[in-house]
matplotlib code that plots the C-alpha trace (Angstrom):
import matplotlib.pyplot as plt

x = [175.6, 172.0, 171.4, 172.9, 170.5, 167.4, 166.1, 166.5, 164.6, 161.8, 159.3, 159.1, 162.3, 164.6, 168.4, 170.1, 173.8, 174.8, 177.5, 177.8, 176.3, 177.3, 175.9, 176.5, 175.8, 175.7, 175.5, 173.3, 173.9, 172.4, 168.9, 168.2, 167.1, 170.5, 169.2, 170.9, 170.0, 171.8, 170.7, 171.4, 171.5, 172.0, 172.7, 172.6, 173.4, 173.0, 173.1, 170.1, 166.9, 165.1, 165.0, 167.2, 165.0, 164.3, 168.1, 168.7, 165.9, 167.0, 170.6, 169.5, 167.2, 169.9, 172.3, 169.7, 169.3, 173.0, 173.3, 170.5, 172.4, 175.6, 173.8, 171.6, 174.5, 174.0, 170.3, 167.2, 165.5, 166.6, 163.9, 164.2, 161.9, 161.0, 162.6, 161.8, 162.8, 164.4, 165.3, 165.1, 166.2, 166.0, 163.6, 160.1, 160.0, 162.0, 161.1, 162.2, 160.7, 159.0]
y = [13.3, 12.4, 15.5, 17.7, 16.2, 16.8, 19.5, 17.1, 14.3, 16.0, 18.2, 21.8, 21.6, 24.4, 23.9, 25.0, 25.7, 23.2, 24.2, 20.8, 17.3, 14.3, 10.8, 8.4, 4.6, 2.8, -1.0, -2.2, -5.5, -8.5, -9.7, -13.1, -14.4, -13.4, -10.4, -7.1, -3.4, -0.3, 3.2, 5.9, 9.6, 12.5, 16.1, 18.9, 22.6, 25.8, 29.5, 30.0, 31.3, 28.0, 24.6, 21.7, 18.9, 17.6, 17.5, 15.5, 13.1, 12.6, 12.0, 9.4, 7.7, 7.5, 6.1, 3.4, 2.6, 2.4, 0.0, -2.1, -2.1, -3.3, -6.0, -7.5, -9.8, -11.5, -11.3, -9.6, -9.8, -6.2, -3.9, -0.1, 1.4, 4.5, 7.4, 10.4, 13.9, 14.0, 17.7, 20.9, 24.4, 27.5, 28.4, 29.3, 27.0, 24.6, 21.0, 18.3, 14.8, 13.6]
z = [54.6, 55.2, 57.3, 54.6, 52.0, 54.0, 51.7, 48.7, 50.4, 52.3, 50.4, 51.5, 53.7, 52.7, 52.8, 56.0, 56.7, 59.3, 61.7, 63.2, 62.9, 64.9, 64.6, 67.5, 67.4, 70.7, 70.8, 73.7, 75.6, 73.8, 74.9, 76.3, 72.9, 71.4, 69.5, 69.7, 69.6, 68.4, 69.5, 67.0, 68.0, 65.6, 66.9, 64.4, 64.9, 62.9, 63.5, 61.2, 62.8, 62.4, 63.9, 62.6, 63.9, 60.3, 59.6, 62.8, 62.2, 58.6, 59.7, 62.2, 59.7, 57.0, 59.6, 60.5, 56.8, 56.4, 59.3, 57.8, 54.4, 56.1, 58.2, 55.6, 54.5, 58.0, 58.3, 56.8, 60.2, 61.1, 62.4, 62.4, 65.0, 67.0, 65.2, 67.4, 68.4, 71.9, 72.2, 70.2, 71.1, 69.0, 66.2, 67.2, 70.3, 72.4, 73.0, 75.4, 75.1, 78.3]

ax = plt.figure().add_subplot(projection="3d")
ax.plot(x, y, z, "-o")
ax.set_aspect("equal")
plt.show()
């Protein structure tokens, strides 16, 4: 739902018809100090002649905020960090994170 609402949340983003959007949450093994980490990935697709990186980034960000909202009953010591684009194809250019 977050990816679908990108144009409502981000100024100057126009609405795109999404063909597909998948959000994946992967729990990582706990660290030595007992803390844990969850990796969130969002993949979005459209047939429109533009990139959908803002939709994917918004989808991942909303998923992170949702996880925070669910976990705050246990602790407020949750950190959301490093939201970044990993790969983009289509639109004006392609991108692959180093």
